[in-house]
LUMSELUM-208235 format. One record per residue (C-alpha): residue in three letters; x, y, z. Coordinates in steps of 0.05 Angstrom, whole numbers, plus 5000, padded with zeros to 4 digits. Example, Ala and Ser with C-alpha at 12.3 -4.5 7.8 and 13.67 -1.06 7.14 Angstrom:
<nodes>
<code=ALA&px=5246&py=4910&pz=5156>;
<code=SER&px=5273&py=4979&pz=5143>;
</nodes>
This chain:
<nodes>
<code=MET&px=7112&py=1316&pz=2195>;
<code=LEU&px=7151&py=1304&pz=2259>;
<code=THR&px=7116&py=1269&pz=2316>;
<code=PRO&px=7121&py=1302&pz=2385>;
<code=GLN&px=7170&py=1246&pz=2405>;
<code=GLU&px=7214&py=1262&pz=2345>;
<code=TYR&px=7209&py=1337&pz=2354>;
<code=ILE&px=7239&py=1337&pz=2423>;
<code=LEU&px=7298&py=1295&pz=2400>;
<code=HIS&px=7327&py=1355&pz=2363>;
<code=ASP&px=7360&py=1419&pz=2385>;
<code=ALA&px=7348&py=1486&pz=2350>;
<code=VAL&px=7405&py=1477&pz=2301>;
<code=GLY&px=7379&py=1407&pz=2286>;
<code=LEU&px=7309&py=1431&pz=2272>;
<code=ALA&px=7335&py=1486&pz=2226>;
<code=ASP&px=7376&py=1434&pz=2189>;
<code=LEU&px=7314&py=1391&pz=2178>;
<code=ARG&px=7278&py=1451&pz=2150>;
<code=ALA&px=7337&py=1470&pz=2106>;
<code=SER&px=7339&py=1400&pz=2077>;
<code=GLY&px=7266&py=1405&pz=2059>;
<code=ASP&px=7243&py=1351&pz=2107>;
<code=ILE&px=7197&py=1398&pz=2145>;
<code=SER&px=7172&py=1470&pz=2141>;
<code=ALA&px=7173&py=1526&pz=2191>;
<code=VAL&px=7097&py=1521&pz=2194>;
<code=GLU&px=7102&py=1447&pz=2212>;
<code=LEU&px=7155&py=1462&pz=2266>;
<code=LEU&px=7109&py=1513&pz=2296>;
<code=GLU&px=7052&py=1463&pz=2297>;
<code=CYS&px=7098&py=1415&pz=2335>;
<code=ALA&px=7114&py=1468&pz=2387>;
<code=LEU&px=7041&py=1487&pz=2396>;
<code=THR&px=7021&py=1414&pz=2403>;
<code=GLN&px=7073&py=1403&pz=2457>;
<code=SER&px=7051&py=1467&pz=2492>;
<code=SER&px=6979&py=1445&pz=2493>;
<code=ARG&px=7000&py=1378&pz=2522>;
<code=VAL&px=7044&py=1403&pz=2579>;
<code=ASN&px=7037&py=1477&pz=2593>;
<code=SER&px=6976&py=1471&pz=2637>;
<code=GLN&px=7019&py=1430&pz=2685>;
<code=ILE&px=7078&py=1477&pz=2689>;
<code=ASN&px=7050&py=1547&pz=2672>;
<code=ALA&px=7113&py=1565&pz=2632>;
<code=ILE&px=7079&py=1603&pz=2575>;
<code=VAL&px=7035&py=1662&pz=2596>;
<code=PHE&px=7017&py=1690&pz=2528>;
<code=GLU&px=7011&py=1659&pz=2459>;
<code=ASP&px=7004&py=1692&pz=2391>;
<code=SER&px=6997&py=1633&pz=2345>;
<code=GLU&px=6962&py=1673&pz=2290>;
<code=GLN&px=7020&py=1720&pz=2279>;
<code=ALA&px=7070&py=1663&pz=2289>;
<code=PHE&px=7038&py=1623&pz=2232>;
<code=LYS&px=7042&py=1685&pz=2188>;
<code=THR&px=7116&py=1692&pz=2205>;
<code=ALA&px=7130&py=1618&pz=2192>;
<code=GLN&px=7093&py=1619&pz=2126>;
<code=ALA&px=7130&py=1681&pz=2104>;
<code=LEU&px=7197&py=1647&pz=2120>;
<code=ASP&px=7176&py=1585&pz=2080>;
<code=ASP&px=7151&py=1627&pz=2022>;
<code=CYS&px=7215&py=1668&pz=2015>;
<code=GLY&px=7261&py=1609&pz=2029>;
<code=HIS&px=7296&py=1645&pz=2087>;
<code=GLN&px=7354&py=1602&pz=2111>;
<code=GLY&px=7401&py=1609&pz=2170>;
<code=LEU&px=7430&py=1570&pz=2227>;
<code=LEU&px=7366&py=1579&pz=2268>;
<code=SER&px=7316&py=1600&pz=2215>;
<code=GLY&px=7245&py=1574&pz=2223>;
<code=VAL&px=7255&py=1548&pz=2294>;
<code=PRO&px=7197&py=1562&pz=2344>;
<code=PHE&px=7218&py=1608&pz=2400>;
<code=LEU&px=7193&py=1640&pz=2464>;
<code=ILE&px=7208&py=1709&pz=2493>;
<code=LYS&px=7217&py=1723&pz=2567>;
<code=GLU&px=7158&py=1769&pz=2585>;
<code=VAL&px=7204&py=1823&pz=2611>;
<code=ASN&px=7227&py=1836&pz=2539>;
<code=ALA&px=7181&py=1877&pz=2495>;
<code=VAL&px=7149&py=1849&pz=2432>;
<code=ALA&px=7107&py=1900&pz=2394>;
<code=GLY&px=7033&py=1886&pz=2404>;
<code=TRP&px=7043&py=1836&pz=2460>;
<code=PRO&px=7029&py=1846&pz=2535>;
<code=HIS&px=7090&py=1874&pz=2570>;
<code=THR&px=7070&py=1870&pz=2643>;
<code=ARG&px=7137&py=1850&pz=2673>;
<code=SER&px=7093&py=1803&pz=2714>;
<code=THR&px=7069&py=1858&pz=2761>;
<code=GLN&px=7000&py=1882&pz=2778>;
<code=LEU&px=7023&py=1954&pz=2768>;
<code=LEU&px=7034&py=1943&pz=2693>;
<code=LYS&px=6981&py=1890&pz=2680>;
<code=ASP&px=6948&py=1930&pz=2624>;
<code=GLN&px=7012&py=1950&pz=2587>;
<code=ILE&px=7021&py=1931&pz=2514>;
<code=ALA&px=7089&py=1939&pz=2481>;
<code=SER&px=7091&py=1989&pz=2424>;
<code=VAL&px=7160&py=1970&pz=2397>;
<code=ASP&px=7206&py=1910&pz=2398>;
<code=SER&px=7263&py=1909&pz=2447>;
<code=ALA&px=7334&py=1906&pz=2418>;
<code=VAL&px=7342&py=1832&pz=2435>;
<code=VAL&px=7275&py=1815&pz=2402>;
<code=ARG&px=7297&py=1850&pz=2338>;
<code=ARG&px=7358&py=1805&pz=2336>;
<code=TYR&px=7316&py=1742&pz=2345>;
<code=LYS&px=7269&py=1763&pz=2289>;
<code=HIS&px=7327&py=1779&pz=2243>;
<code=ALA&px=7354&py=1709&pz=2254>;
<code=GLY&px=7289&py=1679&pz=2227>;
<code=LEU&px=7263&py=1652&pz=2293>;
<code=VAL&px=7188&py=1643&pz=2298>;
<code=LEU&px=7164&py=1679&pz=2361>;
<code=PHE&px=7098&py=1651&pz=2386>;
<code=GLY&px=7093&py=1669&pz=2459>;
<code=SER&px=7122&py=1697&pz=2523>;
<code=THR&px=7145&py=1661&pz=2586>;
<code=ASN&px=7131&py=1668&pz=2660>;
<code=THR&px=7175&py=1708&pz=2707>;
<code=PRO&px=7170&py=1730&pz=2780>;
<code=GLU&px=7149&py=1803&pz=2791>;
<code=LEU&px=7199&py=1849&pz=2756>;
<code=CYS&px=7249&py=1791&pz=2753>;
<code=LEU&px=7269&py=1806&pz=2825>;
<code=THR&px=7277&py=1736&pz=2854>;
<code=ILE&px=7303&py=1668&pz=2836>;
<code=THR&px=7239&py=1627&pz=2837>;
<code=THR&px=7181&py=1641&pz=2789>;
<code=GLU&px=7124&py=1643&pz=2839>;
<code=PHE&px=7101&py=1713&pz=2857>;
<code=SER&px=7077&py=1727&pz=2787>;
<code=LEU&px=7019&py=1762&pz=2755>;
<code=PHE&px=7006&py=1696&pz=2720>;
<code=GLY&px=7014&py=1647&pz=2778>;
<code=ALA&px=7071&py=1600&pz=2797>;
<code=CYS&px=7114&py=1564&pz=2745>;
<code=ARG&px=7130&py=1491&pz=2762>;
<code=ASN&px=7191&py=1449&pz=2749>;
<code=PRO&px=7177&py=1397&pz=2694>;
<code=HIS&px=7222&py=1347&pz=2730>;
<code=ASN&px=7183&py=1352&pz=2795>;
<code=LEU&px=7119&py=1394&pz=2796>;
<code=GLN&px=7125&py=1409&pz=2870>;
<code=HIS&px=7192&py=1445&pz=2861>;
<code=SER&px=7213&py=1512&pz=2833>;
<code=ALA&px=7235&py=1519&pz=2761>;
<code=GLY&px=7281&py=1575&pz=2785>;
<code=GLY&px=7279&py=1648&pz=2767>;
<code=SER&px=7275&py=1696&pz=2740>;
<code=SER&px=7277&py=1659&pz=2673>;
<code=GLY&px=7236&py=1603&pz=2703>;
<code=GLY&px=7183&py=1601&pz=2649>;
<code=ALA&px=7237&py=1598&pz=2595>;
<code=ALA&px=7273&py=1540&pz=2629>;
<code=ALA&px=7209&py=1502&pz=2643>;
<code=ALA&px=7187&py=1508&pz=2571>;
<code=VAL&px=7253&py=1482&pz=2544>;
<code=ALA&px=7258&py=1426&pz=2595>;
<code=ALA&px=7187&py=1404&pz=2577>;
<code=GLY&px=7205&py=1401&pz=2503>;
<code=ILE&px=7160&py=1458&pz=2480>;
<code=VAL&px=7219&py=1494&pz=2447>;
<code=PRO&px=7292&py=1473&pz=2442>;
<code=ALA&px=7316&py=1541&pz=2468>;
<code=ALA&px=7283&py=1603&pz=2497>;
<code=ASP&px=7301&py=1676&pz=2511>;
<code=ALA&px=7328&py=1690&pz=2581>;
<code=SER&px=7366&py=1743&pz=2620>;
<code=ASP&px=7411&py=1744&pz=2680>;
<code=GLY&px=7421&py=1800&pz=2730>;
<code=GLY&px=7443&py=1758&pz=2790>;
<code=GLY&px=7435&py=1686&pz=2768>;
<code=SER&px=7370&py=1687&pz=2728>;
<code=ILE&px=7396&py=1645&pz=2670>;
<code=ARG&px=7441&py=1598&pz=2709>;
<code=ILE&px=7393&py=1583&pz=2767>;
<code=PRO&px=7333&py=1561&pz=2723>;
<code=ALA&px=7381&py=1522&pz=2679>;
<code=ALA&px=7408&py=1487&pz=2740>;
<code=ASN&px=7339&py=1471&pz=2768>;
<code=CYS&px=7312&py=1446&pz=2701>;
<code=GLY&px=7373&py=1408&pz=2675>;
<code=LEU&px=7393&py=1456&pz=2620>;
<code=ILE&px=7453&py=1493&pz=2594>;
<code=GLY&px=7453&py=1567&pz=2613>;
<code=LEU&px=7508&py=1616&pz=2596>;
<code=LYS&px=7509&py=1687&pz=2624>;
<code=PRO&px=7554&py=1722&pz=2573>;
<code=SER&px=7608&py=1773&pz=2588>;
<code=ARG&px=7586&py=1844&pz=2601>;
<code=GLY&px=7587&py=1883&pz=2536>;
<code=LEU&px=7587&py=1822&pz=2491>;
<code=THR&px=7512&py=1819&pz=2474>;
<code=VAL&px=7459&py=1868&pz=2453>;
<code=VAL&px=7428&py=1912&pz=2506>;
<code=GLU&px=7377&py=1968&pz=2507>;
<code=ALA&px=7405&py=2038&pz=2497>;
<code=ASP&px=7406&py=2058&pz=2571>;
<code=VAL&px=7446&py=2038&pz=2632>;
<code=GLY&px=7384&py=2029&pz=2675>;
<code=ALA&px=7356&py=1974&pz=2631>;
<code=ALA&px=7422&py=1936&pz=2639>;
<code=TRP&px=7423&py=1946&pz=2714>;
<code=SER&px=7489&py=1985&pz=2708>;
<code=GLY&px=7518&py=1927&pz=2668>;
<code=MET&px=7498&py=1872&pz=2716>;
<code=SER&px=7441&py=1845&pz=2672>;
<code=VAL&px=7453&py=1811&pz=2604>;
<code=SER&px=7410&py=1772&pz=2556>;
<code=HIS&px=7421&py=1703&pz=2526>;
<code=VAL&px=7382&py=1637&pz=2525>;
<code=VAL&px=7372&py=1571&pz=2560>;
<code=THR&px=7385&py=1510&pz=2515>;
<code=ARG&px=7390&py=1435&pz=2512>;
<code=SER&px=7455&py=1433&pz=2473>;
<code=VAL&px=7522&py=1470&pz=2476>;
<code=ARG&px=7520&py=1483&pz=2401>;
<code=ASP&px=7453&py=1519&pz=2408>;
<code=CYS&px=7483&py=1560&pz=2465>;
<code=ALA&px=7540&py=1580&pz=2418>;
<code=ALA&px=7494&py=1593&pz=2358>;
<code=PHE&px=7449&py=1640&pz=2398>;
<code=LEU&px=7511&py=1677&pz=2424>;
<code=ASP&px=7528&py=1692&pz=2351>;
<code=VAL&px=7457&py=1720&pz=2342>;
<code=LEU&px=7463&py=1767&pz=2402>;
<code=LYS&px=7536&py=1787&pz=2400>;
<code=LEU&px=7556&py=1859&pz=2383>;
<code=ASP&px=7606&py=1877&pz=2329>;
<code=LYS&px=7624&py=1944&pz=2360>;
<code=PRO&px=7622&py=1970&pz=2432>;
<code=ASP&px=7556&py=1997&pz=2457>;
<code=LEU&px=7545&py=2017&pz=2530>;
<code=PHE&px=7604&py=1976&pz=2555>;
<code=ALA&px=7672&py=1952&pz=2530>;
<code=LEU&px=7669&py=1896&pz=2478>;
<code=PRO&px=7711&py=1833&pz=2488>;
<code=ASP&px=7766&py=1821&pz=2437>;
<code=PHE&px=7740&py=1753&pz=2413>;
<code=ARG&px=7714&py=1765&pz=2342>;
<code=GLU&px=7704&py=1695&pz=2315>;
<code=SER&px=7639&py=1657&pz=2308>;
<code=TYR&px=7623&py=1623&pz=2375>;
<code=PHE&px=7586&py=1568&pz=2338>;
<code=TYR&px=7649&py=1548&pz=2299>;
<code=ALA&px=7696&py=1560&pz=2358>;
<code=HIS&px=7657&py=1520&pz=2410>;
<code=ALA&px=7677&py=1452&pz=2382>;
<code=ARG&px=7751&py=1464&pz=2389>;
<code=SER&px=7791&py=1434&pz=2446>;
<code=PRO&px=7799&py=1482&pz=2505>;
<code=GLY&px=7869&py=1456&pz=2517>;
<code=LYS&px=7895&py=1439&pz=2586>;
<code=LEU&px=7860&py=1485&pz=2635>;
<code=ARG&px=7879&py=1511&pz=2703>;
<code=ILE&px=7816&py=1504&pz=2744>;
<code=ALA&px=7801&py=1533&pz=2813>;
<code=VAL&px=7749&py=1495&pz=2853>;
<code=GLN&px=7703&py=1533&pz=2902>;
<code=ARG&px=7669&py=1483&pz=2949>;
<code=HIS&px=7650&py=1527&pz=3008>;
<code=HIS&px=7592&py=1574&pz=3018>;
<code=PRO&px=7620&py=1645&pz=3017>;
<code=ALA&px=7582&py=1661&pz=3082>;
<code=GLY&px=7606&py=1598&pz=3117>;
<code=LEU&px=7537&py=1564&pz=3113>;
<code=ALA&px=7524&py=1492&pz=3093>;
<code=VAL&px=7524&py=1468&pz=3021>;
<code=HIS&px=7477&py=1410&pz=3009>;
<code=ALA&px=7510&py=1342&pz=2999>;
<code=ASP&px=7477&py=1333&pz=2931>;
<code=CYS&px=7506&py=1400&pz=2906>;
<code=LEU&px=7575&py=1380&pz=2930>;
<code=ALA&px=7567&py=1311&pz=2898>;
<code=ALA&px=7551&py=1345&pz=2832>;
<code=LEU&px=7612&py=1389&pz=2838>;
<code=ASP&px=7657&py=1330&pz=2857>;
<code=GLN&px=7632&py=1290&pz=2797>;
<code=LEU&px=7650&py=1348&pz=2750>;
<code=VAL&px=7718&py=1357&pz=2784>;
<code=LYS&px=7734&py=1283&pz=2772>;
<code=THR&px=7711&py=1289&pz=2699>;
<code=CYS&px=7756&py=1349&pz=2688>;
<code=ALA&px=7815&py=1315&pz=2722>;
<code=ASP&px=7805&py=1254&pz=2678>;
<code=ALA&px=7805&py=1300&pz=2617>;
<code=GLY&px=7875&py=1324&pz=2637>;
<code=HIS&px=7858&py=1392&pz=2668>;
<code=CYS&px=7895&py=1416&pz=2731>;
<code=LEU&px=7849&py=1430&pz=2790>;
<code=GLU&px=7861&py=1465&pz=2857>;
<code=GLU&px=7812&py=1479&pz=2913>;
<code=ILE&px=7816&py=1553&pz=2931>;
<code=ALA&px=7776&py=1612&pz=2959>;
<code=LEU&px=7763&py=1671&pz=2913>;
<code=PRO&px=7797&py=1736&pz=2931>;
<code=VAL&px=7735&py=1779&pz=2939>;
<code=ASP&px=7692&py=1803&pz=2997>;
<code=TYR&px=7625&py=1772&pz=2980>;
<code=GLY&px=7590&py=1812&pz=3033>;
<code=LYS&px=7613&py=1879&pz=3005>;
<code=VAL&px=7599&py=1858&pz=2933>;
<code=GLY&px=7530&py=1833&pz=2951>;
<code=ALA&px=7512&py=1897&pz=2988>;
<code=ALA&px=7537&py=1939&pz=2930>;
<code=MET&px=7497&py=1900&pz=2880>;
<code=SER&px=7435&py=1905&pz=2923>;
<code=ALA&px=7443&py=1981&pz=2928>;
<code=LEU&px=7447&py=1987&pz=2852>;
<code=ILE&px=7389&py=1940&pz=2840>;
<code=ASN&px=7346&py=1978&pz=2889>;
<code=ILE&px=7360&py=2042&pz=2851>;
<code=HIS&px=7341&py=2010&pz=2785>;
<code=VAL&px=7278&py=1979&pz=2814>;
<code=ALA&px=7259&py=2048&pz=2840>;
<code=GLN&px=7271&py=2076&pz=2770>;
<code=ILE&px=7226&py=2024&pz=2738>;
<code=ILE&px=7170&py=2028&pz=2789>;
<code=SER&px=7171&py=2105&pz=2792>;
<code=ALA&px=7162&py=2107&pz=2717>;
<code=GLY&px=7107&py=2055&pz=2721>;
<code=LEU&px=7069&py=2094&pz=2774>;
<code=GLN&px=7072&py=2157&pz=2733>;
<code=THR&px=7052&py=2122&pz=2669>;
<code=VAL&px=6992&py=2086&pz=2700>;
<code=GLN&px=6970&py=2149&pz=2736>;
<code=ALA&px=6973&py=2189&pz=2672>;
<code=GLN&px=6934&py=2136&pz=2634>;
<code=ASP&px=6880&py=2134&pz=2688>;
<code=LEU&px=6873&py=2209&pz=2687>;
<code=ALA&px=6870&py=2211&pz=2611>;
<code=SER&px=6816&py=2157&pz=2609>;
<code=GLY&px=6776&py=2187&pz=2667>;
<code=LYS&px=6787&py=2124&pz=2707>;
<code=ASN&px=6790&py=2133&pz=2783>;
<code=ARG&px=6816&py=2080&pz=2830>;
<code=ASP&px=6777&py=2099&pz=2893>;
<code=SER&px=6703&py=2094&pz=2879>;
<code=GLY&px=6696&py=2159&pz=2843>;
<code=ALA&px=6749&py=2198&pz=2880>;
<code=SER&px=6814&py=2218&pz=2848>;
<code=ALA&px=6872&py=2177&pz=2878>;
<code=VAL&px=6947&py=2182&pz=2874>;
<code=LEU&px=6979&py=2115&pz=2859>;
<code=THR&px=7034&py=2098&pz=2910>;
<code=LEU&px=7082&py=2042&pz=2927>;
<code=GLU&px=7032&py=2019&pz=2979>;
<code=SER&px=6972&py=2018&pz=2932>;
<code=ALA&px=7005&py=1990&pz=2870>;
<code=GLY&px=6996&py=1916&pz=2887>;
<code=LEU&px=7071&py=1902&pz=2891>;
<code=SER&px=7102&py=1845&pz=2930>;
<code=GLU&px=7131&py=1862&pz=2997>;
<code=SER&px=7201&py=1851&pz=2971>;
<code=SER&px=7192&py=1894&pz=2909>;
<code=ARG&px=7160&py=1950&pz=2949>;
<code=ARG&px=7217&py=1951&pz=3000>;
<code=MET&px=7270&py=1949&pz=2946>;
<code=ALA&px=7238&py=2008&pz=2910>;
<code=ALA&px=7231&py=2047&pz=2974>;
<code=ARG&px=7305&py=2038&pz=2990>;
<code=GLY&px=7323&py=2057&pz=2919>;
<code=MET&px=7282&py=2121&pz=2922>;
<code=GLN&px=7320&py=2141&pz=2985>;
<code=SER&px=7388&py=2128&pz=2955>;
<code=SER&px=7437&py=2184&pz=2936>;
<code=ALA&px=7484&py=2194&pz=2878>;
<code=ALA&px=7542&py=2184&pz=2926>;
<code=GLN&px=7515&py=2116&pz=2947>;
<code=TYR&px=7507&py=2096&pz=2874>;
<code=LEU&px=7579&py=2115&pz=2858>;
<code=ALA&px=7606&py=2080&pz=2921>;
<code=ALA&px=7571&py=2016&pz=2900>;
<code=LEU&px=7600&py=2020&pz=2830>;
<code=ASP&px=7670&py=2030&pz=2860>;
<code=ILE&px=7663&py=1967&pz=2901>;
<code=LEU&px=7644&py=1926&pz=2839>;
<code=LYS&px=7701&py=1956&pz=2800>;
<code=GLN&px=7749&py=1935&pz=2855>;
<code=ALA&px=7721&py=1864&pz=2852>;
<code=GLU&px=7728&py=1865&pz=2777>;
<code=ARG&px=7802&py=1882&pz=2783>;
<code=GLN&px=7813&py=1829&pz=2836>;
<code=MET&px=7782&py=1775&pz=2793>;
<code=ALA&px=7821&py=1797&pz=2731>;
<code=LEU&px=7886&py=1786&pz=2771>;
<code=PHE&px=7860&py=1719&pz=2796>;
<code=HIS&px=7849&py=1695&pz=2725>;
<code=LYS&px=7922&py=1705&pz=2709>;
<code=ASP&px=7932&py=1641&pz=2748>;
<code=TYR&px=7867&py=1605&pz=2735>;
<code=ASP&px=7827&py=1596&pz=2670>;
<code=ILE&px=7762&py=1570&pz=2700>;
<code=ILE&px=7727&py=1570&pz=2767>;
<code=LEU&px=7681&py=1511&pz=2785>;
<code=SER&px=7629&py=1517&pz=2840>;
<code=PRO&px=7558&py=1497&pz=2854>;
<code=VAL&px=7504&py=1540&pz=2822>;
<code=LEU&px=7462&py=1537&pz=2885>;
<code=ALA&px=7476&py=1514&pz=2956>;
<code=GLN&px=7413&py=1470&pz=2956>;
<code=PRO&px=7374&py=1431&pz=2903>;
<code=ALA&px=7313&py=1465&pz=2872>;
<code=ALA&px=7270&py=1493&pz=2927>;
<code=PRO&px=7200&py=1468&pz=2940>;
<code=LEU&px=7146&py=1515&pz=2917>;
<code=GLY&px=7128&py=1565&pz=2971>;
<code=TRP&px=7194&py=1561&pz=3007>;
<code=LEU&px=7223&py=1626&pz=2980>;
<code=ASP&px=7166&py=1677&pz=2982>;
<code=MET&px=7182&py=1747&pz=2958>;
<code=ASN&px=7115&py=1770&pz=2986>;
<code=SER&px=7129&py=1744&pz=3056>;
<code=SER&px=7116&py=1792&pz=3113>;
<code=ASP&px=7177&py=1763&pz=3147>;
<code=VAL&px=7228&py=1800&pz=3106>;
<code=ARG&px=7287&py=1777&pz=3148>;
<code=GLU&px=7270&py=1704&pz=3138>;
<code=TYR&px=7262&py=1715&pz=3063>;
<code=ALA&px=7329&py=1750&pz=3058>;
<code=SER&px=7363&py=1696&pz=3100>;
<code=ARG&px=7335&py=1640&pz=3057>;
<code=TYR&px=7355&py=1676&pz=2993>;
<code=ALA&px=7427&py=1688&pz=3017>;
<code=GLY&px=7435&py=1617&pz=3041>;
<code=TYR&px=7405&py=1587&pz=2978>;
<code=SER&px=7441&py=1628&pz=2925>;
<code=PRO&px=7510&py=1652&pz=2946>;
<code=PHE&px=7551&py=1636&pz=2883>;
<code=THR&px=7520&py=1666&pz=2820>;
<code=ALA&px=7514&py=1741&pz=2833>;
<code=LEU&px=7588&py=1756&pz=2839>;
<code=PHE&px=7598&py=1746&pz=2764>;
<code=ASN&px=7542&py=1795&pz=2748>;
<code=GLY&px=7579&py=1846&pz=2790>;
<code=THR&px=7646&py=1834&pz=2757>;
<code=GLY&px=7617&py=1823&pz=2687>;
<code=GLN&px=7649&py=1755&pz=2677>;
<code=PRO&px=7618&py=1699&pz=2635>;
<code=SER&px=7588&py=1643&pz=2677>;
<code=MET&px=7553&py=1579&pz=2657>;
<code=SER&px=7509&py=1526&pz=2689>;
<code=LEU&px=7522&py=1455&pz=2666>;
<code=PRO&px=7470&py=1399&pz=2677>;
<code=LEU&px=7509&py=1340&pz=2703>;
<code=TYR&px=7473&py=1311&pz=2763>;
<code=ILE&px=7404&py=1291&pz=2790>;
<code=SER&px=7385&py=1300&pz=2863>;
<code=LYS&px=7353&py=1247&pz=2907>;
<code=THR&px=7286&py=1283&pz=2897>;
<code=GLY&px=7292&py=1276&pz=2821>;
<code=VAL&px=7308&py=1348&pz=2805>;
<code=PRO&px=7371&py=1366&pz=2765>;
<code=ILE&px=7430&py=1400&pz=2798>;
<code=GLY&px=7475&py=1446&pz=2758>;
<code=VAL&px=7549&py=1460&pz=2768>;
<code=MET&px=7575&py=1529&pz=2750>;
<code=ALA&px=7637&py=1543&pz=2708>;
<code=SER&px=7661&py=1615&pz=2704>;
<code=ALA&px=7717&py=1648&pz=2665>;
<code=ALA&px=7754&py=1713&pz=2657>;
<code=TRP&px=7717&py=1770&pz=2623>;
<code=GLY&px=7714&py=1759&pz=2548>;
<code=HIS&px=7730&py=1685&pz=2552>;
<code=ASP&px=7660&py=1660&pz=2536>;
<code=HIS&px=7690&py=1616&pz=2482>;
<code=LEU&px=7730&py=1578&pz=2534>;
<code=LEU&px=7668&py=1561&pz=2574>;
<code=LEU&px=7633&py=1536&pz=2511>;
<code=GLN&px=7693&py=1493&pz=2493>;
<code=LEU&px=7697&py=1462&pz=2562>;
<code=ALA&px=7621&py=1451&pz=2562>;
<code=ASN&px=7626&py=1418&pz=2494>;
<code=GLN&px=7680&py=1372&pz=2520>;
<code=LEU&px=7636&py=1353&pz=2579>;
<code=ILE&px=7568&py=1352&pz=2545>;
<code=PRO&px=7578&py=1336&pz=2471>;
<code=GLY&px=7506&py=1317&pz=2457>;
<code=LEU&px=7435&py=1337&pz=2473>;
<code=VAL&px=7406&py=1343&pz=2543>;
<code=ALA&px=7343&py=1302&pz=2551>;
<code=THR&px=7275&py=1333&pz=2565>;
<code=ALA&px=7237&py=1321&pz=2629>;
<code=LYS&px=7194&py=1258&pz=2630>;
<code=MET&px=7125&py=1289&pz=2637>;
<code=THR&px=7061&py=1249&pz=2635>;
</nodes>
């Protein structure tokens, strides 16, 4: 049996190797994960639901049948926004607090097929609509490196759980930075894959018109690559499929060759970038130069303001789609059960009475007022940016930039339920100017953990590549981070 200290010294591939060699069982690995969860989760609030009974059945079944695979038998956590049959599927909003999933989401089916042992779901902000996991049905999630700071969002619970050593990797998704920002805040590796590369639900709305994709946060580059093999498609689905057909796990260890790297140091809106974030970038620039890569400081050829406005318009429409469906579903359930919301009087559930955050309510209201013409105009702007970046990458293989313009924010600083909406929007735009562009263009983008701020929280640096060149990011990351990222030192 592994001790907790030994358990956290392994990544997911390493744990699966131990099991394959007969040194430990899937049941014993699950016991390690649950022990670590019981030790630290009360401090960070990363896991919001556990199903240990079913997890032990799954682990035992894997051991009984001898199921083997690169990740088989490894304990794993699902981001609460993804449906697991029989588990709560609240999307962290009061509106859907009583919802139970009836079927598994597409990404969950992939994880189960790989032999992962799912035992719980992780904290997110309401509807995954901000970049700190605080306004949540389950309460705030804390950064394991500094409990007074944000773990990031929207995959904050996933990142906190991995950084605290509960699991070596966890399910995550990214519609504007929601893999890369928590990875940066918690000192992890977080790759947002190319649009069309990984499994999605069978509707454009669930993918936020192609802006949102699923993957994981991890403590090793090889885990990042292994999970990409689990989630990658072998034929096009809703979007075009990149040409790369090899195993990412086997390709990630190759040399990336001599790369042409563009360096983006400045805030796209002309605002300040924190000295620690620039120091992290400068450190990576020097490391890349020492490795023989060619680097040039340059501004990207896109209008960030137009792209951001277009993305906001699309997200508002998809938020309206989700909330409208939720209002109708809850209303129908209440009528069917005879439940009334207003002391015996029949009531119509509205945006104002649904218990939504101020930010979510306003986004949904704007989306409900949007037209088809506005939706198409927003798509056209993103397509233009996509073409501009494709031309840019004829001259540059990689773009390096900060992930965020500031280190991990203190808890309470970015409040999606603030009545001062202008201040919230201003703080959001100043804090996170870099990540969302690549959701709009569909390019792969990755947070690399290479620096610690003066307050003791990690700072990530972002590497982004041309659409379909996920393998190049993995190869560069493997060159820079060949081993395992350490867990947070929690008491």
